[in-house]
C-alpha positions in Angstrom: -16.1 27.7 -20.4 -12.2 27.4 -20.4 -10.8 23.8 -19.7 -8.9 23.7 -16.4 -6.3 21.4 -16.1 -5.6 19.4 -13.7 -2.6 18.4 -12.3 -1.2 14.8 -12.0 -0.6 14.1 -8.4 3.1 13.0 -7.7 3.7 10.6 -5.2 7.7 11.6 -4.1 7.6 8.5 -1.6 5.8 6.0 -3.5 7.5 3.6 -6.0 6.5 0.2 -8.2 9.0 -2.2 -8.6 8.4 -5.7 -10.7 10.7 -7.6 -8.7 9.4 -5.9 -5.0 5.7 -7.2 -3.4 4.8 -8.3 -7.2 4.5 -4.7 -8.6 2.4 -3.8 -6.5 3.0 0.3 -5.1 5.3 0.1 -1.8 7.3 3.0 0.0 10.0 4.0 -2.2 13.4 2.7 -0.6 11.5 -0.3 1.0 9.5 -3.4 0.4 6.2 -1.8 2.6 3.2 -1.7 0.3 1.0 1.3 0.1 -1.8 -1.8 1.4 -0.2 -2.1 4.2 0.1 1.7 5.3 -3.6 1.9 4.6 -4.9 -1.4 6.7 -3.0 0.0 9.4 -5.2 3.1 8.5 -8.3 0.9 8.5 -7.8 0.1 12.2 -8.1 3.2 13.4 -4.0 3.8 13.7 -3.3 6.6 13.7 0.3 8.3 11.8 2.0 8.2 14.8 0.8 4.7 15.7 1.8 3.9 12.2 5.6 5.0 12.4 5.5 3.3 16.1 4.9 0.1 14.0 7.6 1.3 11.0 10.1 3.7 13.2 12.1 3.3 10.0 9.8 5.3 8.0 8.8 9.3 8.3 5.7 11.3 8.5 6.1 12.6 5.3 6.6 8.5 3.2 3.1 7.0 5.8 1.5 10.7 5.2 2.4 9.8 0.7 1.3 6.2 1.5 -2.2 7.6 2.3 -2.9 9.6 0.1 -1.6 7.5 -2.0 -4.3 4.9 -1.1 -7.4 7.6 -1.0 -6.9 8.6 -4.3 -6.6 5.0 -5.7 -9.1 3.3 -3.5 -10.1 0.1 -5.9 -6.5 -0.7 -6.3 -5.5 -1.4 -2.9 -9.3 -2.2 -2.1 -8.2 -5.3 -4.2 -4.2 -6.0 -3.1 -5.6 -6.3 0.4 -8.6 -8.5 -0.6 -6.4 -10.9 -2.7 -3.7 -10.7 0.2 -6.3 -11.7 3.4 -4.7 -15.3 4.6 -7.9 -17.1 3.7 -6.8 -16.0 0.1 -3.5 -16.7 0.0 -4.3 -20.1 1.7 -6.8 -20.5 -1.2 -4.3 -19.7 -3.7 -2.0 -22.9 -2.7 -3.4 -25.4 -1.2 -2.5 -27.2 -4.0 1.4 -26.6 -3.4 4.5 -27.6 -2.0 4.1 -24.0 0.1 1.3 -25.1 2.3 1.6 -27.9 5.0 
């Protein structure tokens, strides 16, 4: 049986920069994490409704973020879990960040 090479999927609107959101995937040129878009999607918002929340984004950027989120589900699930309000409060409970 012949081997089929599947090309690596490119996400032209997704970037990672260690100086933005601790290096988590973001929409290129913004500080909006893919996890933010994935959370809106999980709440049942359509692409148009997500764009209404972020009017500077294009449909292509939001679709690319959703594509990345679906293709990297475990990574995005972990980012969402570690950034819940309870998780952040727990992480910083003994620091000057928390009253």
